[in-house]
Phi, psi and omega in degrees: 000131176276142179265139181209137181236158168232143186274354187273112173294343173309319179301325179296310180297319178296315181298330185299342183228356178296323175277094193274113176264202178292147177288111184233359184271155175248190179244145173287163176291164180291160184287322183069211179102161183264347182277180180256156175250151180245151175260122184246123178057040184297140176219111183250128179219203181289341184259336179167179176225167185234148178222146176213157168243145182234003184248186182256010186237085172074169180201158179282172178293140177269000179139151183269199180120168178289153178299131183238215187303117173084351175079245190104203177088000178294142180292346179273350180286147176236157175278121173281301177208147176207156181223129173278144182208162175212135183227136173286159180303140176073016181242160176217161181203150171252116179254131178242125176248130178242131179222134175262123183271138187262005175209159179298139171237131174248127189239126179257342178216142170246133179235118182284146171246101193228073176296166179307132185107345179271116181251345161203154172228118181230131180240123181230156172269120188283148173268143177073235184162025184287340178257126184289162173299152178136180180242135179197176173293141181298146177294328173204162185299337182259016182301139177143333178091173189276350186268078183278143174241343178195143177208145178225158168244206179284127176079009182287138181268176178298155173257116178250117184277157179298161177304135178082003181244137181205159173262138181250133167251109184288152174302137181086359182276131173275133182243141180247126170257113180254119180244131168256119183243132185218127179252101181270001185265194183252356179244156175297136177250145172214155180182186174233119181244149179171208184219133169257163180214158173253119181294147174253148174285116183305327181293339182264357183276122178258332183220130176269133186255160171209187185223164183204170177244138171237125182168206185212154176235358181248093179208162179230126176256114184288153180287158171055048178175188183253136180233137173236131176232150182225144175232143178233137178229164179257128180299129188268335184217157173289122187217162172245124180259128181235352178201156181210139177241110176293144178212125167220188175254205191288341175277349182297134181236332185203144176224136178237130186230118186229157178231129179238107176300148179302123180077007183243189181266153179296136176244123180277119179264335175200136178207089188206165176292154184245136178232113182303327183273003179214074185270094189263143176280133173264128177248149186242119177222109006290161177297161182262123179269118178257134182241138179309129183104342172294170174236153176231138178235143174233124178239129180242141175240130179239151173244107182257102181272001181268174178265011182252145170284137186238142177229197182291143174174172185267347187272173182294335179274351179259181181221169176217168177208099182218147163247111177276125186242148171248130187221166165217153001294163188286155168061036175253143174293128181278312190229149166242147188244000000 
């Protein structure tokens, strides 16, 4: 088996919902707050509209619904981006919202707003600017680019970064919200999906964070049985790891994630069963110090009860094997293969 990696955590968020299982996610509570929200580059059509906040003083609600994965509802939360949508039974759509922010934003927490029908929420910093602001169907399911700052699957909770760590959205940066929406039921679904955030005080930020993927796309899952594949990479830079999100599709049953210091013994960072409908973030306290020359391994186990051979892909009939990691300093290559 050949080993292959992609650096875009966007793929993780996208993968988290391309394999569409039962709708099991809820929505976080609305952001509330006393400040006002602004609509930036709004585009309203048959599929939805977009809203964003760009300041440090409060934000509007990102959408209602019962408290879901990770809660939310703090009066200090603001809406980063959100999209209203409506879907007929048995239909799905990828909606991409692009907004250019006019001032720096420092973010210490991300809170998903994921009502039933939301199968992924992915936020990336766009390259270039050839695509205008607004909301429309995505040009492709992976639209958004490689500079991911947040991604969720079904049931994912908020990401709370360590003290002194934050993600930065620079002034003038275009941000992409990629939503995969799927209505597996018999009634029309509608909602507001997006991301809320907790602002960080720039003066208190000591380390800027980013995210990456460790895993493989070249594997074969044999029919009528269980398959386990493993990939190992060499840490490329000195980094601090503080969170990880396991990701496979509906055949996924188990994921093992390990770190081996150069000349040292293997340390197990995650070794657990996998549930597509409850894709939980693992946080590490103390944080994990990675040193160039160390190795990281990801092993995935799938149970294929069909008579078909299955490989990598974005759909429900395909599979994935990734550990999505959050690290600092930002924008560093985590692994070489």
